gemmi code that builds the backbone of each chain (N, CA, C; Angstrom):
import gemmi

chains = {
    "A": [
        ("ASP", (47.159, -41.581, 20.811), (45.958, -40.769, 20.969), (45.311, -40.583, 19.612)),
        ("THR", (44.188, -41.336, 19.407), (43.549, -41.228, 18.101), (42.498, -40.146, 18.098)),
        ("GLY", (42.255, -39.488, 19.206), (41.286, -38.414, 19.241), (39.873, -38.940, 19.409)),
        ("VAL", (38.940, -38.004, 19.544), (37.525, -38.327, 19.678), (36.929, -38.473, 18.281)),
        ("SER", (36.230, -39.584, 18.079), (35.660, -39.874, 16.762), (34.142, -39.823, 16.820)),
        ("GLN", (33.530, -39.165, 15.842), (32.073, -39.084, 15.782), (31.588, -39.538, 14.418)),
        ("ASN", (30.494, -40.292, 14.454), (29.889, -40.780, 13.212), (28.374, -40.720, 13.307)),
        ("PRO", (27.717, -40.406, 12.180), (28.301, -39.935, 10.926), (28.722, -38.475, 11.034)),
        ("ARG", (29.405, -37.948, 10.056), (29.762, -36.534, 10.051), (28.580, -35.667, 9.654)),
        ("HIS", (27.748, -36.205, 8.791), (26.576, -35.462, 8.335), (25.385, -36.408, 8.322)),
        ("LYS", (24.219, -35.858, 8.672), (22.994, -36.649, 8.632), (21.858, -35.731, 8.197)),
        ("ILE", (21.174, -36.132, 7.125), (19.991, -35.419, 6.678), (18.810, -36.348, 6.906)),
        ("THR", (17.784, -35.846, 7.550), (16.631, -36.678, 7.847), (15.360, -35.868, 7.672)),
        ("LYS", (14.271, -36.559, 7.528), (12.985, -35.878, 7.410), (12.365, -35.732, 8.792)),
        ("ARG", (11.630, -34.666, 8.945), (10.945, -34.391, 10.204), (10.137, -35.606, 10.633)),
        ("GLY", (10.273, -35.966, 11.899), (9.522, -37.099, 12.421), (10.308, -38.392, 12.491)),
        ("GLN", (11.439, -38.420, 11.787), (12.273, -39.627, 11.819), (13.160, -39.625, 13.065)),
        ("ASN", (13.637, -40.825, 13.417), (14.590, -40.962, 14.523), (16.001, -41.012, 13.966)),
        ("VAL", (16.934, -40.447, 14.696), (18.345, -40.498, 14.297), (19.187, -40.877, 15.506)),
        ("THR", (20.325, -41.513, 15.228), (21.261, -41.887, 16.289), (22.664, -41.533, 15.859)),
        ("PHE", (23.401, -40.919, 16.773), (24.787, -40.549, 16.528), (25.678, -41.333, 17.483)),
        ("ARG", (26.907, -41.563, 17.033), (27.840, -42.307, 17.869), (29.073, -41.471, 18.165)),
        ("CYS", (29.614, -41.648, 19.360), (30.853, -40.987, 19.757), (31.790, -42.021, 20.378)),
        ("ASP", (33.024, -42.042, 19.892), (34.062, -42.860, 20.494), (35.076, -41.924, 21.127)),
        ("PRO", (35.142, -41.891, 22.451), (36.055, -40.952, 23.122), (37.487, -41.469, 23.099)),
        ("ILE", (38.402, -40.658, 23.595), (39.777, -41.104, 23.804), (39.725, -42.224, 24.851)),
        ("SER", (40.438, -43.290, 24.608), (40.199, -44.545, 25.334), (40.333, -44.434, 26.845)),
        ("GLU", (41.277, -43.654, 27.338), (41.458, -43.613, 28.797), (40.604, -42.552, 29.478)),
        ("HIS", (39.801, -41.821, 28.710), (38.967, -40.766, 29.285), (37.688, -41.341, 29.868)),
        ("ASN", (37.432, -41.033, 31.143), (36.237, -41.580, 31.765), (35.042, -40.640, 31.699)),
        ("ARG", (35.269, -39.385, 31.327), (34.132, -38.455, 31.199), (33.846, -38.211, 29.728)),
        ("LEU", (32.554, -38.179, 29.423), (32.122, -37.950, 28.042), (30.968, -36.960, 28.063)),
        ("TYR", (31.042, -35.980, 27.172), (30.057, -34.894, 27.122), (29.433, -34.820, 25.740)),
        ("TRP", (28.158, -34.442, 25.712), (27.487, -34.094, 24.465), (27.109, -32.621, 24.515)),
        ("TYR", (27.359, -31.944, 23.368), (27.012, -30.538, 23.215), (26.228, -30.371, 21.912)),
        ("ARG", (25.473, -29.298, 21.864), (24.819, -28.894, 20.622), (25.317, -27.502, 20.256)),
        ("GLN", (25.527, -27.286, 18.963), (26.021, -25.987, 18.511), (25.231, -25.557, 17.292)),
        ("THR", (24.627, -24.387, 17.383), (23.928, -23.817, 16.240), (24.778, -22.702, 15.643)),
        ("LEU", (24.429, -22.295, 14.459), (25.245, -21.359, 13.685), (25.492, -20.061, 14.450)),
        ("GLY", (26.754, -19.709, 14.593), (27.113, -18.451, 15.237), (27.141, -18.498, 16.752)),
        ("GLN", (26.857, -19.654, 17.308), (26.847, -19.799, 18.760), (27.943, -20.759, 19.208)),
        ("GLY", (28.312, -20.669, 20.472), (29.252, -21.631, 21.019), (28.550, -22.921, 21.392)),
        ("PRO", (29.302, -23.937, 21.719), (28.693, -25.212, 22.123), (27.859, -25.041, 23.390)),
        ("GLU", (26.705, -25.725, 23.410), (25.830, -25.710, 24.592), (25.761, -27.120, 25.170)),
        ("PHE", (25.953, -27.209, 26.468), (25.979, -28.491, 27.152), (24.632, -29.190, 27.071)),
        ("LEU", (24.659, -30.492, 26.761), (23.456, -31.316, 26.766), (23.454, -32.308, 27.922)),
        ("THR", (24.534, -33.113, 28.013), (24.575, -34.141, 29.037), (25.997, -34.645, 29.186)),
        ("TYR", (26.277, -35.322, 30.326), (27.586, -35.923, 30.448), (27.554, -37.210, 31.258)),
        ("PHE", (28.551, -38.018, 31.001), (28.714, -39.320, 31.634), (30.056, -39.381, 32.348)),
        ("GLN", (30.039, -40.035, 33.494), (31.287, -40.464, 34.100), (31.249, -41.978, 34.064)),
        ("ASN", (32.167, -42.543, 33.316), (32.098, -43.970, 32.997), (30.736, -44.249, 32.362)),
        ("GLU", (29.963, -45.208, 32.868), (28.676, -45.517, 32.237), (27.520, -44.731, 32.853)),
        ("ALA", (27.765, -43.995, 33.905), (26.691, -43.277, 34.595), (26.449, -41.905, 33.981)),
        ("GLN", (25.186, -41.652, 33.628), (24.803, -40.336, 33.131), (24.523, -39.449, 34.337)),
        ("LEU", (25.377, -38.468, 34.567), (25.324, -37.722, 35.812), (24.519, -36.442, 35.740)),
        ("GLU", (24.395, -35.854, 34.576), (23.644, -34.612, 34.491), (23.086, -34.422, 33.093)),
        ("LYS", (21.898, -33.823, 33.054), (21.275, -33.490, 31.768), (20.872, -32.029, 31.805)),
        ("SER", (21.076, -31.350, 30.697), (20.654, -29.966, 30.573), (19.155, -29.888, 30.328)),
        ("ARG", (18.579, -28.727, 30.615), (17.161, -28.511, 30.282), (16.950, -28.501, 28.774)),
        ("LEU", (18.054, -28.339, 28.022), (17.941, -28.387, 26.552), (17.599, -29.782, 26.071)),
        ("LEU", (17.862, -30.778, 26.902), (17.679, -32.169, 26.494), (16.229, -32.568, 26.749)),
        ("SER", (15.406, -32.425, 25.698), (13.984, -32.738, 25.859), (13.797, -34.252, 25.949)),
        ("ASP", (12.545, -34.657, 26.198), (12.218, -36.081, 26.330), (12.497, -36.863, 25.054)),
        ("ARG", (12.623, -36.155, 23.941), (12.877, -36.855, 22.676), (14.339, -37.269, 22.532)),
        ("PHE", (15.174, -36.743, 23.411), (16.603, -37.036, 23.347), (16.951, -38.085, 24.394)),
        ("SER", (17.798, -39.020, 24.007), (18.310, -39.967, 24.996), (19.747, -40.297, 24.655)),
        ("ALA", (20.550, -40.433, 25.677), (21.959, -40.743, 25.497), (22.306, -41.934, 26.364)),
        ("GLU", (23.225, -42.727, 25.851), (23.680, -43.901, 26.578), (25.186, -44.024, 26.451)),
        ("ARG", (25.761, -44.682, 27.410), (27.197, -45.004, 27.325), (27.394, -46.378, 27.970)),
        ("PRO", (26.970, -47.405, 27.272), (27.094, -48.753, 27.835), (28.557, -49.122, 28.023)),
        ("LYS", (28.867, -49.728, 29.136), (30.219, -50.197, 29.434), (31.218, -49.059, 29.552)),
        ("GLY", (30.740, -47.833, 29.583), (31.649, -46.718, 29.807), (32.633, -46.459, 28.693)),
        ("SER", (32.320, -46.924, 27.481), (33.245, -46.666, 26.375), (32.590, -45.699, 25.393)),
        ("PHE", (32.092, -46.187, 24.252), (31.456, -45.294, 23.293), (30.105, -44.830, 23.824)),
        ("SER", (29.575, -43.799, 23.197), (28.265, -43.273, 23.590), (27.407, -43.058, 22.359)),
        ("THR", (26.107, -43.131, 22.544), (25.163, -42.814, 21.473), (24.200, -41.746, 21.958)),
        ("LEU", (23.813, -40.887, 21.026), (22.798, -39.869, 21.268), (21.691, -40.103, 20.254)),
        ("GLU", (20.482, -40.361, 20.759), (19.350, -40.609, 19.874), (18.359, -39.462, 19.988)),
        ("ILE", (17.848, -39.040, 18.856), (16.780, -38.047, 18.828), (15.577, -38.717, 18.174)),
        ("GLN", (14.479, -38.764, 18.887), (13.268, -39.353, 18.339), (12.362, -38.249, 17.789)),
        ("ARG", (11.607, -38.604, 16.762), (10.623, -37.676, 16.174), (11.264, -36.315, 15.934)),
        ("THR", (12.299, -36.306, 15.114), (13.062, -35.080, 14.897), (12.189, -33.929, 14.429)),
        ("GLU", (12.588, -32.742, 14.828), (11.927, -31.497, 14.438), (12.951, -30.617, 13.744)),
        ("GLN", (12.469, -29.640, 12.989), (13.396, -28.771, 12.257), (14.312, -28.017, 13.225)),
        ("GLY", (13.822, -27.715, 14.403), (14.637, -27.027, 15.399), (15.779, -27.859, 15.939)),
        ("ASP", (15.791, -29.146, 15.635), (16.888, -30.003, 16.069), (18.098, -29.879, 15.152)),
        ("SER", (17.939, -29.198, 14.021), (19.048, -29.016, 13.087), (20.162, -28.264, 13.781)),
        ("ALA", (21.338, -28.859, 13.844), (22.480, -28.297, 14.569), (23.676, -29.204, 14.369)),
        ("MET", (24.808, -28.761, 14.917), (25.986, -29.619, 15.025), (25.958, -30.250, 16.412)),
        ("TYR", (26.110, -31.546, 16.483), (26.157, -32.240, 17.760), (27.601, -32.682, 18.003)),
        ("LEU", (28.157, -32.141, 19.066), (29.565, -32.362, 19.387), (29.700, -33.286, 20.589)),
        ("CYS", (30.686, -34.135, 20.531), (31.030, -35.001, 21.651), (32.426, -34.589, 22.120)),
        ("ALA", (32.643, -34.665, 23.411), (33.957, -34.354, 23.971), (34.245, -35.312, 25.103)),
        ("SER", (35.513, -35.531, 25.378), (35.875, -36.392, 26.495), (36.991, -35.752, 27.291)),
        ("SER", (37.128, -36.187, 28.543), (38.206, -35.692, 29.395), (38.488, -36.721, 30.472)),
        ("LEU", (39.645, -36.543, 31.100), (39.982, -37.348, 32.268), (39.319, -36.702, 33.464)),
        ("GLY", (38.546, -37.458, 34.199), (37.867, -36.893, 35.362), (38.593, -37.219, 36.639)),
        ("THR", (39.842, -36.741, 36.717), (40.653, -37.109, 37.874), (40.584, -36.080, 38.986)),
        ("GLY", (39.771, -35.056, 38.780), (39.718, -34.004, 39.784), (40.715, -32.907, 39.518)),
        ("GLY", (41.425, -33.007, 38.447), (42.404, -31.990, 38.116), (41.876, -31.003, 37.095)),
        ("THR", (42.718, -30.666, 36.153), (42.389, -29.621, 35.186), (42.401, -30.154, 33.763)),
        ("SER", (42.138, -31.433, 33.608), (42.170, -32.046, 32.282), (41.271, -31.316, 31.305)),
        ("PRO", (41.801, -30.907, 30.144), (40.971, -30.189, 29.169), (40.012, -31.125, 28.446)),
        ("LEU", (39.022, -30.518, 27.808), (38.108, -31.259, 26.944), (38.765, -31.507, 25.598)),
        ("HIS", (38.514, -32.685, 25.062), (38.948, -33.003, 23.703), (37.690, -33.269, 22.896)),
        ("PHE", (37.472, -32.473, 21.876), (36.264, -32.559, 21.074), (36.468, -33.397, 19.824)),
        ("GLY", (35.387, -34.042, 19.405), (35.336, -34.607, 18.069), (34.941, -33.531, 17.070)),
        ("ASN", (34.854, -33.904, 15.793), (34.502, -32.942, 14.758), (32.999, -32.841, 14.520)),
        ("GLY", (32.225, -33.539, 15.330), (30.789, -33.339, 15.343), (30.023, -34.100, 14.278)),
        ("THR", (28.723, -34.161, 14.497), (27.771, -34.667, 13.501), (26.826, -33.523, 13.177)),
        ("ARG", (26.780, -33.153, 11.889), (25.880, -32.080, 11.506), (24.543, -32.673, 11.085)),
        ("LEU", (23.506, -32.319, 11.802), (22.163, -32.826, 11.532), (21.339, -31.770, 10.823)),
        ("THR", (20.732, -32.155, 9.721), (19.788, -31.301, 9.009), (18.451, -32.012, 8.963)),
        ("VAL", (17.436, -31.379, 9.493), (16.084, -31.940, 9.493), (15.256, -31.167, 8.475)),
        ("THR", (14.752, -31.884, 7.483), (13.997, -31.215, 6.399), (12.496, -31.356, 6.593)),
    ],
    "B": [
        ("ASP", (28.839, -20.488, 37.943), (30.194, -20.355, 37.421), (30.349, -19.014, 36.720)),
        ("ALA", (31.583, -18.516, 36.713), (31.828, -17.220, 36.112), (31.586, -17.269, 34.617)),
        ("LYS", (31.152, -16.134, 34.072), (30.969, -16.012, 32.643), (32.102, -15.163, 32.089)),
        ("THR", (32.271, -15.229, 30.785), (33.315, -14.462, 30.125), (32.724, -13.580, 29.059)),
        ("THR", (33.412, -12.466, 28.758), (33.041, -11.630, 27.631), (34.250, -11.437, 26.744)),
        ("GLN", (34.022, -11.502, 25.446), (35.079, -11.370, 24.455), (34.588, -10.494, 23.315)),
        ("PRO", (35.521, -9.809, 22.633), (35.098, -9.063, 21.435), (34.567, -10.034, 20.397)),
        ("THR", (33.631, -9.539, 19.597), (33.006, -10.388, 18.600), (33.981, -10.808, 17.524)),
        ("SER", (34.823, -9.868, 17.100), (35.742, -10.186, 16.019), (37.004, -9.343, 16.106)),
        ("MET", (38.070, -9.858, 15.488), (39.350, -9.153, 15.428), (40.044, -9.546, 14.132)),
        ("ASP", (40.867, -8.626, 13.635), (41.732, -8.922, 12.495), (43.179, -8.863, 12.945)),
        ("CYS", (44.018, -9.635, 12.276), (45.446, -9.615, 12.570), (46.198, -9.875, 11.280)),
        ("ALA", (47.284, -9.118, 11.049), (48.099, -9.340, 9.862), (48.941, -10.598, 10.043)),
        ("GLU", (49.051, -11.334, 8.971), (49.844, -12.555, 8.995), (51.272, -12.245, 9.441)),
        ("GLY", (51.814, -13.080, 10.352), (53.163, -12.873, 10.853), (53.253, -12.002, 12.088)),
        ("ARG", (52.168, -11.264, 12.368), (52.162, -10.422, 13.564), (51.568, -11.201, 14.721)),
        ("ALA", (51.760, -10.650, 15.929), (51.163, -11.287, 17.114), (49.673, -10.973, 17.171)),
        ("ALA", (48.899, -11.986, 17.481), (47.461, -11.788, 17.707), (47.225, -11.819, 19.212)),
        ("ASN", (46.603, -10.756, 19.719), (46.326, -10.642, 21.147), (44.812, -10.657, 21.349)),
        ("LEU", (44.304, -11.723, 21.919), (42.870, -11.874, 22.084), (42.502, -11.696, 23.556)),
        ("PRO", (41.698, -10.659, 23.857), (41.352, -10.408, 25.259), (40.118, -11.166, 25.706)),
        ("CYS", (40.034, -11.353, 27.011), (38.865, -11.999, 27.615), (38.648, -11.395, 28.998)),
        ("ASN", (37.408, -11.032, 29.260), (37.064, -10.498, 30.570), (36.327, -11.560, 31.370)),
        ("HIS", (36.790, -11.784, 32.586), (36.111, -12.754, 33.478), (36.103, -12.170, 34.883)),
        ("SER", (35.433, -11.034, 35.024), (35.506, -10.249, 36.254), (34.900, -10.954, 37.465)),
        ("THR", (34.057, -11.958, 37.265), (33.433, -12.654, 38.399), (34.103, -13.995, 38.696)),
        ("ILE", (35.309, -14.178, 38.209), (36.002, -15.450, 38.383), (36.247, -15.725, 39.860)),
        ("SER", (36.099, -16.993, 40.242), (36.343, -17.401, 41.619), (37.778, -17.898, 41.774)),
        ("GLY", (38.198, -18.000, 43.028), (39.581, -18.347, 43.304), (40.023, -19.701, 42.783)),
        ("ASN", (39.070, -20.619, 42.647), (39.449, -21.961, 42.208), (39.141, -22.197, 40.728)),
        ("GLU", (38.802, -21.159, 40.009), (38.456, -21.313, 38.589), (39.645, -21.043, 37.692)),
        ("TYR", (39.845, -21.948, 36.764), (40.890, -21.810, 35.765), (40.329, -21.132, 34.526)),
        ("VAL", (41.198, -20.484, 33.780), (40.856, -19.919, 32.475), (41.360, -20.881, 31.403)),
        ("TYR", (40.468, -21.257, 30.502), (40.814, -22.138, 29.383), (40.536, -21.408, 28.071)),
        ("TRP", (41.359, -21.703, 27.089), (41.118, -21.199, 25.740), (41.022, -22.364, 24.780)),
        ("TYR", (40.021, -22.250, 23.899), (39.821, -23.208, 22.812), (39.665, -22.413, 21.527)),
        ("ARG", (39.886, -23.065, 20.405), (39.566, -22.438, 19.135), (38.835, -23.434, 18.263)),
        ("GLN", (38.048, -22.902, 17.343), (37.252, -23.726, 16.464), (37.420, -23.238, 15.045)),
        ("ILE", (38.075, -24.064, 14.270), (38.231, -23.791, 12.847), (36.970, -24.298, 12.156)),
        ("HIS", (36.592, -23.605, 11.102), (35.341, -23.910, 10.411), (35.174, -25.395, 10.141)),
        ("SER", (33.995, -25.908, 10.499), (33.602, -27.303, 10.248), (34.359, -28.322, 11.084)),
        ("GLN", (35.066, -27.856, 12.102), (35.738, -28.788, 13.012), (35.230, -28.576, 14.426)),
        ("GLY", (35.542, -29.516, 15.320), (35.219, -29.325, 16.719), (36.221, -28.387, 17.375)),
        ("PRO", (35.865, -27.807, 18.525), (36.812, -26.947, 19.234), (38.079, -27.711, 19.603)),
        ("GLN", (39.184, -26.970, 19.580), (40.496, -27.533, 19.892), (41.049, -26.831, 21.117)),
        ("TYR", (41.495, -27.586, 22.099), (42.098, -27.016, 23.301), (43.407, -26.306, 22.943)),
        ("ILE", (43.618, -25.115, 23.550), (44.863, -24.388, 23.312), (45.722, -24.364, 24.567)),
        ("ILE", (45.182, -23.813, 25.652), (45.993, -23.572, 26.836), (45.074, -23.277, 28.009)),
        ("HIS", (45.572, -23.435, 29.234), (44.803, -23.007, 30.399), (45.754, -22.535, 31.485)),
        ("GLY", (45.197, -21.763, 32.443), (46.005, -21.260, 33.544), (45.149, -20.821, 34.708)),
        ("LEU", (45.790, -20.668, 35.857), (45.089, -20.237, 37.067), (45.417, -18.787, 37.382)),
        ("LYS", (46.684, -18.508, 37.614), (47.077, -17.126, 37.902), (48.433, -16.781, 37.327)),
        ("ASN", (49.266, -17.767, 37.081), (50.550, -17.497, 36.469), (50.423, -17.495, 34.952)),
        ("ASN", (51.300, -16.782, 34.301), (51.324, -16.800, 32.846), (51.770, -18.184, 32.387)),
        ("GLU", (51.205, -18.626, 31.286), (51.508, -19.942, 30.767), (51.895, -19.828, 29.293)),
        ("THR", (52.763, -20.736, 28.870), (53.166, -20.786, 27.462), (53.274, -22.234, 27.037)),
        ("ASN", (52.802, -22.525, 25.834), (53.052, -23.834, 25.241), (53.395, -23.623, 23.767)),
        ("GLU", (53.409, -24.711, 23.025), (53.853, -24.614, 21.637), (52.857, -23.851, 20.761)),
        ("MET", (51.634, -23.693, 21.233), (50.633, -23.005, 20.430), (50.511, -21.531, 20.771)),
        ("ALA", (50.593, -21.186, 22.053), (50.243, -19.832, 22.456), (50.776, -19.518, 23.844)),
        ("SER", (50.598, -18.245, 24.228), (50.869, -17.809, 25.593), (49.583, -17.271, 26.195)),
        ("LEU", (49.458, -17.434, 27.492), (48.293, -16.938, 28.221), (48.788, -16.006, 29.308)),
        ("ILE", (48.303, -14.772, 29.254), (48.660, -13.773, 30.254), (47.408, -13.494, 31.086)),
        ("ILE", (47.497, -13.702, 32.394), (46.366, -13.464, 33.292), (46.731, -12.291, 34.186)),
        ("THR", (45.839, -11.310, 34.291), (46.130, -10.144, 35.131), (46.224, -10.559, 36.598)),
        ("GLU", (46.881, -9.701, 37.361), (47.120, -10.043, 38.768), (45.822, -10.228, 39.540)),
        ("ASP", (44.808, -9.422, 39.201), (43.521, -9.570, 39.895), (42.672, -10.686, 39.291)),
        ("ARG", (43.159, -11.319, 38.234), (42.524, -12.453, 37.557), (41.193, -12.098, 36.903)),
        ("LYS", (40.896, -10.842, 36.758), (39.620, -10.453, 36.156), (39.663, -10.447, 34.644)),
        ("SER", (40.832, -10.564, 34.068), (40.910, -10.636, 32.615), (42.157, -11.400, 32.201)),
        ("SER", (42.178, -11.795, 30.943), (43.334, -12.509, 30.420), (43.479, -12.201, 28.934)),
        ("THR", (44.651, -12.526, 28.407), (44.926, -12.326, 26.987), (45.598, -13.571, 26.436)),
        ("LEU", (45.078, -14.056, 25.348), (45.712, -15.149, 24.622), (46.580, -14.526, 23.547)),
        ("ILE", (47.827, -14.949, 23.477), (48.743, -14.401, 22.481), (49.194, -15.504, 21.530)),
        ("LEU", (48.925, -15.293, 20.248), (49.498, -16.138, 19.203), (50.675, -15.346, 18.643)),
        ("PRO", (51.896, -15.767, 18.886), (53.045, -14.885, 18.636), (53.274, -14.525, 17.169)),
        ("HIS", (53.013, -15.432, 16.276), (53.213, -15.167, 14.839), (52.028, -15.776, 14.095)),
        ("ALA", (50.981, -15.011, 13.962), (49.747, -15.561, 13.400), (49.944, -15.988, 11.942)),
        ("THR", (49.344, -17.120, 11.609), (49.331, -17.587, 10.228), (47.879, -17.689, 9.763)),
        ("LEU", (47.705, -17.892, 8.472), (46.345, -17.979, 7.936), (45.582, -19.130, 8.593)),
        ("ARG", (46.325, -20.181, 9.003), (45.670, -21.327, 9.636), (45.164, -21.030, 11.041)),
        ("ASP", (45.525, -19.870, 11.575), (45.006, -19.469, 12.886), (43.642, -18.785, 12.783)),
        ("THR", (43.159, -18.560, 11.583), (41.820, -18.000, 11.413), (40.800, -18.974, 11.991)),
        ("ALA", (40.058, -18.508, 12.990), (39.154, -19.400, 13.730), (38.333, -18.565, 14.705)),
        ("VAL", (37.394, -19.223, 15.373), (36.695, -18.616, 16.501), (37.392, -19.082, 17.769)),
        ("TYR", (37.754, -18.123, 18.620), (38.475, -18.422, 19.852), (37.535, -18.236, 21.051)),
        ("TYR", (37.463, -19.277, 21.872), (36.593, -19.257, 23.045), (37.433, -19.201, 24.321)),
        ("CYS", (37.047, -18.320, 25.207), (37.632, -18.225, 26.531), (36.568, -18.703, 27.513)),
        ("ILE", (36.894, -19.655, 28.366), (35.931, -20.158, 29.355), (36.618, -20.238, 30.709)),
        ("VAL", (35.816, -20.286, 31.754), (36.355, -20.517, 33.086), (35.698, -21.760, 33.662)),
        ("ARG", (36.472, -22.494, 34.408), (36.003, -23.765, 34.931), (36.718, -24.044, 36.229)),
        ("PRO", (35.980, -24.489, 37.262), (36.652, -24.765, 38.533), (37.506, -26.017, 38.452)),
        ("SER", (38.574, -26.010, 39.214), (39.387, -27.217, 39.345), (38.677, -28.171, 40.297)),
        ("GLY", (39.279, -29.311, 40.532), (38.646, -30.274, 41.411), (37.828, -31.275, 40.630)),
        ("SER", (36.916, -31.912, 41.311), (36.196, -33.022, 40.695), (35.064, -32.568, 39.789)),
        ("GLY", (34.745, -31.309, 39.790), (33.666, -30.837, 38.919), (34.044, -30.932, 37.462)),
        ("GLY", (33.057, -31.099, 36.615), (33.301, -31.225, 35.194), (33.039, -29.924, 34.464)),
        ("TYR", (32.675, -30.078, 33.193), (32.468, -28.932, 32.321), (30.981, -28.627, 32.111)),
        ("GLN", (30.112, -29.287, 32.884), (28.699, -29.171, 32.564), (28.134, -27.782, 32.792)),
        ("LYS", (28.748, -26.984, 33.626), (28.230, -25.636, 33.868), (29.027, -24.564, 33.135)),
        ("VAL", (29.939, -24.964, 32.302), (30.747, -24.008, 31.558), (29.933, -23.407, 30.414)),
        ("THR", (30.052, -22.090, 30.241), (29.390, -21.404, 29.129), (30.446, -20.984, 28.123)),
        ("PHE", (30.286, -21.440, 26.871), (31.262, -21.096, 25.845), (31.034, -19.709, 25.254)),
        ("GLY", (29.840, -19.219, 25.269), (29.569, -17.935, 24.645), (29.762, -17.995, 23.136)),
        ("THR", (29.931, -16.839, 22.528), (30.060, -16.781, 21.063), (31.499, -16.590, 20.609)),
        ("GLY", (32.428, -16.371, 21.545), (33.831, -16.304, 21.189), (34.215, -15.087, 20.367)),
        ("THR", (35.489, -15.049, 19.973), (36.037, -14.010, 19.098), (36.411, -14.638, 17.775)),
        ("LYS", (35.869, -14.086, 16.702), (36.245, -14.570, 15.374), (37.506, -13.831, 14.957)),
        ("LEU", (38.619, -14.546, 14.897), (39.894, -13.973, 14.476), (40.101, -14.228, 12.995)),
        ("GLN", (40.311, -13.147, 12.259), (40.608, -13.256, 10.836), (42.057, -12.851, 10.651)),
        ("VAL", (42.891, -13.764, 10.173), (44.284, -13.435, 9.861), (44.357, -13.035, 8.399)),
        ("ILE", (44.894, -11.857, 8.176), (44.891, -11.267, 6.837), (46.264, -11.400, 6.198)),
        ("PRO", (46.333, -11.855, 4.944), (47.646, -12.027, 4.294), (48.359, -10.701, 4.110)),
    ],
}
model = gemmi.Model(1)
for chain_id, residues in chains.items():
    chain = gemmi.Chain(chain_id)
    for i, (resn, *xyz) in enumerate(residues, 1):
        res = gemmi.Residue()
        res.name, res.seqid = resn, gemmi.SeqId(i, " ")
        for name, pos in zip(("N", "CA", "C"), xyz):
            atom = gemmi.Atom()
            atom.name, atom.element = name, gemmi.Element(name[0])
            atom.pos, atom.b_iso = gemmi.Position(*pos), 0.0
            res.add_atom(atom)
        chain.add_residue(res)
    model.add_chain(chain)
structure = gemmi.Structure()
structure.add_model(model)
structure.setup_entities()
């Protein structure tokens, strides 16, 4: 179990630029989640995948955000035309979606700063 | 899904037991209680979960009241490395995922030397 890996750990970008983050989940986990976390708050759900299918998106996920999980393995989260309000920690988590009680396993996140 | 309430912050002396409470008065019969913690600059880490029986693992114990409206996470011998934000969440069992789970702001536990 190598854990959930996220890259990059930190990203500084200028307002209006596009950014892309990558998440590599635990290999046997078929569910993958993206969360956003701002200072002093808990993680907020953005979207999730079961295998390659994106099954739900939060209202927090504006049209500028898009997520993919080709082949049901790694996932990418892209933010287009970044705004200062997008500055946050973006967390990825994975779990076994067997219908049981499998816990979430989080990566250490990508911290985005939009200047 | 049920929401949880937790104290904003707590202190605990190093070596003593840390008892972190969580209220989940609207919990449904099929919802489990999960605890996670988040050390600064890291992602949340799973600790333990339970339905109605008390649970123990190598990290902590979870005590759930008989009416299931509240629970307590116990770290038996707190160390400085246990300083973190602790989140209590509820989530239904079955095929549903975590998309409707609310993490809230958690309890910031400070372990004091």
